[in-house]
C-alpha positions in Angstrom: 0.0 0.0 0.0 2.8 2.4 0.9 4.6 1.6 -2.3 1.5 2.3 -4.3 0.9 5.6 -2.6 4.6 6.6 -3.0 4.4 5.8 -6.7 1.2 7.9 -7.1 2.9 10.7 -5.2 5.9 10.6 -7.5 3.7 10.7 -10.6 1.8 13.7 -9.3 5.2 15.3 -8.4 6.4 14.7 -12.0 3.2 16.3 -13.3 3.7 19.4 -11.1 7.3 20.1 -11.8 7.3 19.3 -15.5 4.9 21.9 -16.7 5.7 22.5 -20.4 4.4 23.5 -23.8 4.3 21.1 -26.8 3.8 21.7 -30.5 3.6 19.0 -33.2 5.9 19.2 -36.2 4.4 18.6 -39.6 4.9 19.1 -43.3 7.9 16.7 -43.7 8.6 15.1 -47.0 10.6 18.0 -48.6 13.4 16.0 -50.1 12.2 15.5 -53.7 15.7 14.5 -54.9 16.2 11.5 -52.6 12.8 10.5 -51.3 14.1 7.8 -49.0 15.7 10.5 -46.9 12.3 12.0 -46.1 11.1 11.8 -42.5 7.8 10.1 -41.6 6.0 9.6 -38.3 5.0 11.9 -35.4 7.5 14.4 -34.1 6.8 16.9 -31.3 8.8 19.9 -29.9 8.5 20.6 -26.2 9.6 23.8 -24.4 10.4 23.0 -20.8 10.4 25.2 -17.7 14.1 24.6 -17.0 15.3 26.5 -20.1 15.6 23.3 -22.2 13.8 22.1 -25.3 13.0 18.5 -26.2 12.3 16.9 -29.6 10.4 13.6 -29.3 10.1 11.0 -32.1 7.1 8.6 -31.7 7.5 4.9 -32.4 6.3 5.4 -36.0 9.2 7.7 -36.8 11.4 6.6 -39.7 14.0 7.9 -42.2 16.8 6.4 -44.2 20.0 5.6 -42.4 23.1 7.8 -43.0 26.6 8.2 -41.7 26.1 11.6 -40.0 22.5 12.6 -39.8 22.0 15.4 -37.3 19.0 17.1 -35.8 18.6 20.9 -35.5 16.0 23.5 -34.6 16.2 26.6 -36.8 14.3 29.7 -37.8 12.8 29.6 -41.2 12.6 33.4 -41.4 10.2 33.2 -44.3 12.6 31.2 -46.5 11.0 29.1 -49.2 11.3 25.3 -49.3 13.9 25.6 -52.1 16.0 28.0 -50.0 15.9 25.8 -46.9 16.9 22.8 -48.9 20.0 24.6 -50.0 20.9 25.7 -46.5 23.5 24.1 -44.2 22.0 24.6 -40.7 25.5 25.0 -39.3 25.7 28.3 -41.1 22.6 29.5 -39.3 21.8 30.3 -35.7 20.6 26.9 -34.5 20.1 24.5 -31.6 21.9 21.3 -32.4 20.9 18.0 -30.9 23.7 16.0 -32.5 23.4 12.6 -34.3 20.0 11.0 -34.4 18.7 7.4 -34.9 16.7 6.4 -38.0 13.6 4.7 -36.6 11.5 4.2 -33.5 10.8 6.2 -30.4 13.6 8.6 -29.5 14.0 11.8 -27.4 16.6 14.5 -27.5 16.9 17.4 -25.1 19.2 20.5 -25.2 19.7 23.6 -23.2 18.6 26.8 -24.9 21.6 29.2 -25.2 21.2 32.6 -23.5 21.5 34.5 -26.8 18.7 32.6 -28.5 15.1 33.9 -28.9 13.2 30.6 -28.9 10.0 32.4 -30.1 11.6 32.8 -33.5 12.3 29.1 -34.0 9.8 27.1 -36.1 11.6 24.3 -38.0 12.9 20.8 -37.2 15.8 20.3 -39.6 17.6 17.0 -40.5 21.0 17.3 -42.3 23.9 15.0 -43.1 26.9 17.0 -42.1 29.5 14.6 -43.4 28.1 14.6 -46.9 26.8 18.2 -46.7 23.5 16.7 -47.7 20.0 18.0 -47.1 17.8 15.3 -45.4 14.4 16.8 -44.6 12.6 19.3 -42.5 9.2 19.9 -40.9 7.6 23.0 -39.3 5.9 23.6 -36.0 4.1 26.6 -34.4 6.5 28.9 -32.7 6.2 29.2 -28.9 5.0 32.6 -27.8 3.6 34.0 -24.6 0.1 33.6 -26.1 0.3 29.9 -26.6 2.8 28.9 -24.0 2.6 29.7 -20.3 6.3 28.8 -19.9 7.1 32.1 -21.7 4.7 34.1 -19.5 6.7 36.7 -17.6 5.0 35.9 -14.3 5.6 32.2 -14.7 9.3 32.9 -15.2 9.5 35.0 -12.1 8.0 32.1 -10.1 10.4 29.6 -11.7 13.3 31.7 -10.4 12.3 30.9 -6.8 14.9 28.5 -5.3 14.7 26.4 -2.2 17.7 25.2 -0.2 19.1 23.1 1.3 17.4 20.1 -0.2 17.6 17.6 1.5 17.0 19.7 4.6 16.7 19.1 8.4 15.3 21.9 10.5 14.6 24.7 8.1 14.6 25.7 4.5 15.6 29.0 2.9 13.6 30.4 -0.1 15.2 33.0 -2.3 13.9 35.3 -5.1 10.5 35.5 -3.5 8.1 38.2 -2.3 7.8 37.0 1.3 4.9 39.3 2.1 2.5 37.6 -0.4 3.8 34.1 -0.4 2.0 31.0 0.8 3.8 27.8 1.6 2.2 24.4 1.7 3.9 21.0 2.3 2.2 17.7 1.7 3.2 14.2 2.7 3.1 11.1 0.4 -0.5 10.6 1.4 -1.4 14.0 0.0 -2.1 15.4 3.4 -1.1 19.0 4.1 1.3 18.9 7.0 2.4 22.5 7.0 0.9 25.8 5.9 2.6 29.2 6.3 1.5 32.5 5.0 4.2 35.1 4.7 7.8 34.1 5.3 10.0 35.5 8.1 13.6 36.2 6.9 12.8 34.0 3.8 13.0 30.8 5.9 10.5 28.1 6.9 10.7 26.0 10.0 10.3 22.3 9.2 11.7 20.9 12.4 8.3 19.3 13.3 8.3 17.2 10.1 9.4 13.5 10.2 12.1 12.3 7.8 10.8 11.5 4.4 9.7 12.8 1.0 7.3 15.7 0.7 5.7 17.9 -1.9 6.5 21.7 -1.4 4.1 24.1 -3.0 4.9 27.9 -3.2 2.2 30.3 -4.3 2.8 34.0 -5.0 0.1 36.2 -6.5 -1.8 33.2 -7.8 1.3 31.8 -9.5 2.5 28.4 -8.2 5.6 26.3 -8.1 5.8 22.8 -6.8 8.8 20.6 -6.1 10.0 17.6 -4.2 11.4 18.3 -0.7 13.5 15.7 1.2 13.5 16.0 5.0 16.3 14.2 6.8 
């Protein structure tokens, strides 16, 4: 029973802390010269809250094998299909995911460089760097603050909140937070609220009454929420 409850708790935790935005890529099949290179199957692009971006291939993904096929995200910037086919993504501002497999379910995640405006990116690009050979590309809807809460300014301010130490013993410190409007809730693995605190004194929370174990810490500031795992020793 405890194992089942802990598993459920971890699933809920994963749901809380992995808030993200996902768009499906489409319009592949742009290699009219070597049709076997065209990509088929379902591919999605996910913007994560930790400043990373993930490209997921579903189990039906497939393309021809090659010696050095690489995956990129790029900005189409209004270029035509013909222009993109004659473009080496290494010569563009890009996010490179490195070498990719040629079939089946796969997932690739990269950090977003600080100088990149992810709202301008809209193309999943496959290219064989060794042969300087275009493979295929597909497009997805760019992430904006209108279709993705990850890019909402208020959401980012909540994400900047940090909790330390973790694991903790007697108290935790919370930084980058408006302590006057914050609400702190801690739940045990049964989902029971075991601590509630409104406003934070010196940005610290006393947890000395909590038993050792895994908890769920929820921080709410001005109706914006952040939830993470907290380990109490």
